[in-house]
N, C-alpha and C positions, 0 to 999 in steps of 0.2 A: 317453406320446411329450409330453403337455404338461409334465410333472415334469420329464422329461431336457431342456425346451428351456428350462424357469426355472434349471435346474442352471447351461445352458450361458449363461445371460446374466446369472447373477453370477459366473461366471471372467473375462466380457466386464469384468463394472462394475470388477473389481478389477487388469487389466489397468492403466491408466495409474499406479495407488499402487506397483504392483510396479517401476514403472521407476523412479518417483519415488524409490522409497526404497530400490532397489537399491546397496548398499554404504554404507548407514549406518550410523548404532548407536541402538538405543533402548533405553533403560533402563528394565524393566519392576519397580516392588513389588509382590510377592506377597504377598499375608496375607490373612486377614476369613474368610470363610467358605469358600471357594474352596480353601483348606488343606484343609479336615476333609471334604469330601464327596468320595468317592471317587471319582464320574463325574465332577467338577469336576478333578479333580487330573488326571486323564488327559485331559481337554479341555485341559488346562493347559498339559501336555507338549506334546501333538500342535500347538496353537498356535504353541509354541515353537521349536518339531522345523521346522513349516513356512516360519516366518520366515526359520528361517536358510537353508534350502535356496533360496529364492528370493532369495536376495543380500543379506539382512535381518542386520546383527547384534545379536542378541541380547543383553542383559546382565541378571542376574537379583537382583536385591535380596529377600531374605525376612523377613518377621517367625517370629513364634512366641510374642507376648504369653500365649493363652491356654493353649498348649502348657505352659510356663515354671511360669503357675499350676497347672496343675495337676499336674507333679512337684513342686514344693514344698509341696504339700498331703499331696502320700504321703505326703514326706519329714517331714514334720510342723513345716513351715518355714513361719512365716506372712507375708503379703504386706501389703505397705503402699505407698500411695503417695499422692504429695504432687505437685501440680500436673499429675497425669494419668502422673507417671512416677513407676517400681517404685523405691521404697528397697531398693538393691543393697549390702546388705554380703557378706565376702566369703565367708559360707556360701551364701549365694544367687548370687554370681557362677559358683560353680561348675559348680550347677544351670542357669544362664543358657546357659554353654561347653555343658555336655555335653548341654542339649535344643537351640540351634541347631546348633552347629557338629558335633556328633558324632550327632544323630538326626535333625533337621529338612532338614539343607543334603543329607546322603546320602541323604535319601527321597528328594527333589527330582532329585537329580541322577541317581539311576536310573529316578525316572519318565522322565524326556527320553532317556535310554540305552536304555529299553525303547520309546520311541515312535518309535525310529529315529533320535534324535539323539544328540550327541556333549559331553557334560556335563562340566565339571568342577569342584569346589567350592572352596571357598576362604571362612576367615575374615579377618578386618580386620588379623589376627597373621601370617597368613604375607604374610614377604615387607613386612612393615611397609604394607602395603598400604591401612589405615585410620590415620594417626595423630591420635590427637584429646587432648581435656584435659577436665579434670574442669567437670562442669555441674552450677552453684547454683542451684537453682528459687527466682524470689522468690515467695511462697506467705503469706499471713495466719496471723495463730496468732489463739488461742479468743477474742482481743479484737479484733481486726478488722485490728489489726496489721501490718504487712506485712515478712517474714522473710528476708532470703539465705539460706536453707538449704545447705547439704554433705548429700546425701540417698546418699552413698557412691560405689561405682564403675560411675557413671551420666557420660558422656562425652559430647560434641560433637566435631563433626568440626574437627580443624586441617588436614588438607590427606590429598589421595587418590594414590595412588603408582598412577600410570596405565601406565606402563611394565608392571606385571606383568597389567593387564587386556590390555592391546594384544596384549603379545606372545604371549596365550595365545586369543583371538578372532579369531584366523584360523582358527582349526582348533575349536576348543572353546566351549563355547557356557559362560560363566562365571556360574558360583551363590554368591552373596558372603552367609555370615552375617556381620548387622553387630554383631559386636564387634572394637570399636579397641583398638589399644596405646598407651601415655603413656609421657611423658619417659623414666618409669625401665622399663619396658615391663611395669607393670601391666594387665591389660584392663578396657576400658571398656564396660559395656552404653549401648549407641547405640538410640538409634529409628530404627527401620528406617526411614521416611519421609525422615526427615532425611539417613540415609545414602543413600540412591537418588536425592534431589536433588543430594546434594553430587558424587554419581559423575557423574550427568548433565553438569551443569556442567564440570567436568575431563575430561569426554571430548568437552568440547561436541556432545554428543548431537541427534541431531535430534529425538526426542521422549524425556520421561517419563510413563509410563504407572501409577498409582498404581492397585490391583484394592481395592475396596471393598464395602460391606456394601451400600451405599445405590445405586438407577442416577443418579450424576450427582446434581448440586449442583441444588436445588430453588429455586422462588422462594417470598412467602409463598402462595402459592396452591395449591401443592404440584406446579407443572407445574415440569420440568426445565428448567433453562436451557443453551442447547447451549454458548454462546461468554461467556465471561468476559474479560474487560480487567487487568491489575494494577491499572490506577490508580482503576478500582471497585471494587476489594475489600473497600478499609478501611471505604468507607462502605457494603459488604454487610452488616459485621460491627456496625458502628452500628445498623443500621437495623432488623436482627433477623434478618434474611435466613438470616445462616450463624451456626451456631448447634453447639456442641457440641463433638463428637470431629471434624467438618466444618472448622473455622476452622484447627489445623493441618495438614491436608491442604492447604487455598487458599496457605498460606501457605509453604508447603512447595512449590507447583508455582510460585504468583507467583516463590519467589525465584528458581530454575531458570530459569524464566521469563528475568529481569531479569538472570542471569549465562550469559546468549547462547543457552539449550537454545530451540530453534527454538517447541516445544509442549508444552502439560504436558495430559494426559489423564487424568480421574478418571472410572473404570468403573464397571458393577458386577459383580463377579469372582462371581457367583451365577448369571451368566447363561454359558449353555455355549458354548466360542468366542467369548467375548465381547470379544475382545483383538483378534481378523480383524476380527470386524463393525464397530469402533472404527474398525479403521485400513483396511479396503478396500471400503465402504461409503459410499457419497455422503453419505446421512445420520447417519450413526453412531448409538451408543447413549448415549454419557456427556456429558457437559461438559467441554470445550475450554478451555483459557488459552492466550490469546497476546496478542502484543503490540497 
């Protein structure tokens, strides 16, 4: 009986959040270990389906870096990274599209549908969803001199065509692969975090949620930081609190909040039902970025 009462308490705790967020849009970047573990994949699909049923409009943007790397290796195509970005020539771009748009995107759609939802998949090339331009990366050469480098078909977002998302999100859960289209209709490989942040800002989303392989942002003592304000982010980079792959995620979250997203969240996708735990409990499990 005690367990049953605890379950009821959890439902009651979630009620004010369901009321508050009903009708709102959440943009969720799906990546990392949560995309590779079968149990976590299905719990993610259940979370997204539940959000839709309680009146929230989830929009999914997914990554796929490890899967792309694995396919390139199978095809004996070497991978090179500059400034954390994959150098993407024409041959690599074919693999990127095949992996992101043809395989991963449809797997996520199928998982959500299996969990009882109704999902539909896009790439950024569908309906000119993600208009992009070439991204140049500043990186030091072997002598330490900063170079402005062309790394191939790697892009950055210029514009999000929100009408496509808005037209389908009333009935379906949109699942977006981060491939954009250039001025001459050439494809561009775009970082999924950046796409998610741009989509969230364009939709005036209530939340941007970035699933990671760490339990939020930590301070120098290894303790999770529950809240970060944008004005403190630069100082945290300078004093070494933020390092490595967490820096671009924080930059993405901060930019989204500055562009009108109410809150951004960095949460641990390795925890089952991490999205629900972050949204519908008083304490949450990740780090929120707010104005």
